[in-house]
C-alpha positions in Angstrom: 66.3 123.7 115.7 68.5 120.4 116.3 67.0 118.2 114.2 68.3 120.7 111.3 71.6 121.0 112.9 71.8 117.0 112.7 70.3 117.3 109.0 73.1 119.5 107.6 76.2 117.7 109.4 74.5 114.5 107.8 74.8 117.0 104.5 78.0 118.3 104.9 78.9 114.9 104.8 77.5 113.9 102.1 78.5 116.4 100.3 82.1 116.0 101.7 82.0 113.0 100.0 80.8 113.1 96.5 83.3 115.9 96.2 85.5 113.7 94.0 86.9 109.9 93.8 87.6 108.6 97.8 88.8 105.2 96.9 90.3 103.6 93.9 89.1 99.4 95.1 91.1 96.9 92.1 89.9 93.3 91.5 91.0 90.3 89.1 88.9 89.1 86.9 86.4 85.7 87.4 88.9 82.3 88.0 90.0 80.7 84.1 88.4 77.9 82.9 91.0 74.6 82.1 90.9 75.1 77.8 93.6 78.1 77.1 91.1 79.4 74.8 88.2 79.8 76.6 86.6 83.4 77.4 85.1 82.6 80.0 84.7 82.0 83.3 85.2 78.7 85.0 81.8 77.3 87.4 84.4 78.1 90.0 84.4 81.8 88.5 81.3 82.3 87.3 80.2 81.3 91.5 83.1 84.6 92.2 81.5 86.6 89.7 78.2 86.3 91.7 79.0 86.7 94.9 81.7 89.7 95.3 78.3 92.2 96.1 78.6 89.9 99.1 81.9 91.7 100.4 80.9 95.3 98.8 78.1 95.3 100.2 79.6 95.6 103.2 81.3 99.1 102.8 78.8 100.5 100.6 75.5 102.4 100.9 73.4 105.2 100.3 76.4 107.3 101.0 78.8 105.8 98.5 78.5 106.7 94.5 79.4 103.7 92.6 81.1 103.4 89.0 82.6 100.6 87.5 85.0 99.7 85.5 85.7 97.3 82.8 87.8 95.8 79.5 85.9 95.6 76.8 86.4 91.9 74.7 85.9 91.1 71.5 83.1 88.9 71.0 83.6 85.6 69.4 81.7 83.3 71.5 78.8 83.5 74.0 80.3 83.4 77.3 76.3 84.1 79.1 73.5 83.9 77.7 72.8 86.8 81.4 74.6 89.7 79.3 71.8 92.5 77.6 72.4 96.2 76.7 76.4 95.6 75.9 78.1 95.6 72.9 81.6 94.0 72.1 84.4 95.5 71.0 86.4 94.1 68.0 89.7 95.8 69.4 89.6 94.6 72.6 91.0 91.3 73.5 89.3 88.0 73.5 89.0 86.9 76.9 85.1 87.9 78.9 85.8 87.3 81.9 87.0 91.1 83.2 83.3 92.6 81.7 81.4 88.8 82.7 83.0 90.1 86.4 82.4 93.5 86.2 78.9 92.9 85.0 77.4 90.6 87.6 78.3 93.0 90.6 76.2 95.6 89.1 73.5 93.9 88.1 73.6 92.2 91.9 74.1 95.4 93.7 71.8 97.1 91.8 69.4 95.0 93.4 70.6 97.0 96.8 69.1 99.8 95.1 73.3 101.2 95.4 73.5 104.5 94.2 75.7 103.7 91.4 76.0 104.4 87.1 73.4 102.1 85.4 76.2 100.7 83.1 80.2 99.0 83.6 82.0 101.6 81.8 84.2 99.4 78.9 85.6 102.0 76.7 89.0 100.7 77.8 90.7 97.9 77.4 93.8 95.7 78.4 97.3 98.2 78.1 94.8 101.4 77.6 95.6 101.6 81.5 96.3 105.7 81.6 93.2 106.1 79.7 92.0 104.4 82.1 92.9 106.0 85.3 92.8 110.0 83.8 88.5 109.7 83.3 88.3 107.5 86.2 90.5 110.2 88.8 89.0 113.6 86.1 84.9 112.0 87.8 84.6 114.4 90.5 80.9 112.8 91.1 82.1 109.1 92.0 82.5 108.1 95.6 84.0 105.4 95.1 85.6 103.6 91.5 85.9 99.7 90.9 88.4 98.1 87.8 87.7 94.5 87.6 91.0 94.0 85.4 94.2 92.2 84.1 96.1 90.9 87.5 100.1 92.1 85.9 98.3 95.5 84.8 96.4 96.1 88.6 99.9 96.0 89.8 100.9 98.6 87.1 97.8 100.6 88.0 99.0 101.0 92.1 102.2 101.5 91.2 101.1 104.8 88.7 99.5 105.6 92.4 103.5 105.4 93.9 103.0 102.8 95.5 105.0 100.6 96.2 105.1 96.9 95.6 106.0 93.8 94.1 105.2 91.9 91.1 102.2 90.3 91.5 104.6 86.9 90.6 103.4 83.1 89.1 103.4 81.3 92.3 99.9 83.8 93.0 98.5 83.1 89.6 95.2 80.9 91.0 95.0 84.2 93.5 91.3 85.1 92.3 90.4 86.5 95.5 91.9 89.1 96.7 91.2 93.5 96.7 92.6 96.1 96.8 92.0 99.8 98.0 93.7 102.6 97.3 92.6 105.8 99.4 93.4 108.0 96.8 93.7 111.4 99.0 96.7 109.3 100.9 97.7 106.8 98.6 97.8 104.7 101.0 97.2 101.0 99.6 95.0 98.3 101.7 94.1 94.7 100.3 92.2 92.4 101.2 90.7 88.9 100.4 86.8 87.7 100.0 86.6 83.9 101.2 83.0 83.5 99.0 81.6 80.1 99.2 82.2 81.2 103.3 81.5 85.2 102.7 84.4 86.1 105.1 87.6 87.4 104.4 90.2 85.4 104.9 94.0 85.2 102.7 95.9 82.6 102.1 99.5 82.2 103.9 100.8 82.7 100.6 99.6 86.3 100.2 99.5 87.2 103.5 103.5 87.2 103.6 103.0 89.0 99.8 101.1 92.0 101.2 101.5 91.9 104.7 103.4 95.2 104.8 99.6 96.9 103.5 97.1 97.4 106.2 93.2 95.6 105.3 90.2 97.1 104.2 89.0 97.2 107.5 91.0 99.1 109.4 90.8 102.0 106.9 86.8 102.0 107.4 87.7 102.2 111.3 90.1 105.2 110.5 87.4 106.9 108.5 84.7 105.9 111.4 87.2 107.8 113.6 87.5 110.5 112.0 83.8 110.7 111.3 83.2 111.2 114.9 86.2 113.4 115.4 84.0 115.5 112.3 80.9 115.8 114.2 82.2 116.1 117.4 83.8 119.1 115.8 80.7 121.1 115.0 78.7 119.6 117.5 81.3 122.2 119.6 80.5 124.7 116.9 76.4 124.2 117.5 76.7 124.4 120.9 78.9 127.4 121.0 76.9 129.3 118.5 73.5 128.7 121.1 75.1 129.5 124.3 76.6 132.9 122.6 72.8 133.0 122.0 71.8 132.8 124.9 74.0 135.3 125.7 73.3 137.7 123.7 69.6 137.6 124.5 70.0 137.6 128.5 71.3 140.6 128.1 69.5 141.7 125.9 66.4 141.5 127.5 68.3 143.0 131.1 68.8 146.3 129.3 65.0 146.4 128.4 63.4 145.8 131.3 66.1 148.4 132.9 65.7 151.3 130.4 62.1 150.4 131.2 62.3 150.8 134.5 64.4 154.3 134.3 61.3 154.8 132.1 59.4 154.7 134.6 61.3 156.1 137.4 61.5 159.0 135.1 57.8 159.7 134.9 56.8 159.0 138.6 59.2 162.4 139.1 58.4 165.4 140.1 59.0 168.5 138.5 59.3 171.5 141.1 59.7 175.0 140.1 
């Protein structure tokens, strides 16, 4: 009985999570190479793109249903022979960096057997953020959406949620490690930075000065754990209250039946006086 109840709590938590988008993640594309006209990642950028999954798998598990979005690209140069199953869109920008970053994240996380769409959503280009957000917010299936995008539009997307944030200044133009997380229900922004070389979270002083009025991503998950603990405690309280009430009712019923039988037995032993 207790096992069944615990299973029901687990299913309720999952159902609560999958009913609509909970979190929106935003990261920038991979590092640019030195050549201005080069649409690919730099060598460092490829390493970063292939390491992002180490960050996200800290937070994603089988309870998450993940959708990845990125801008398509106008293919005139083959940046990677690894890419299979995707078609370029000639109306998009030349840069392939957003797509390449998303591709390697998707590929790596699928190997971890996470619940996610088999392909990246590439329906929109940079400049079509409104259509992109409409699609994301109307997706009732995913719990987590990850957008790999261009840095100036990332800030515009954040502002679309009514969150105040200053622009991505030129002095931070070489920052490719920033993670933004939006709590969809509370419209709260969180941030983090991923040092993929040392596989740890660490932001530069410059980034912390820019974003220090927002909490870090770990705080979001700390709060979520506390909420889940309270929810579980509440269900346990309800469960044991019901069990206690059932025990009282059953005990009273048994007592009543015994009393009735005793009275009946006594009456059968009465001597009828004529």
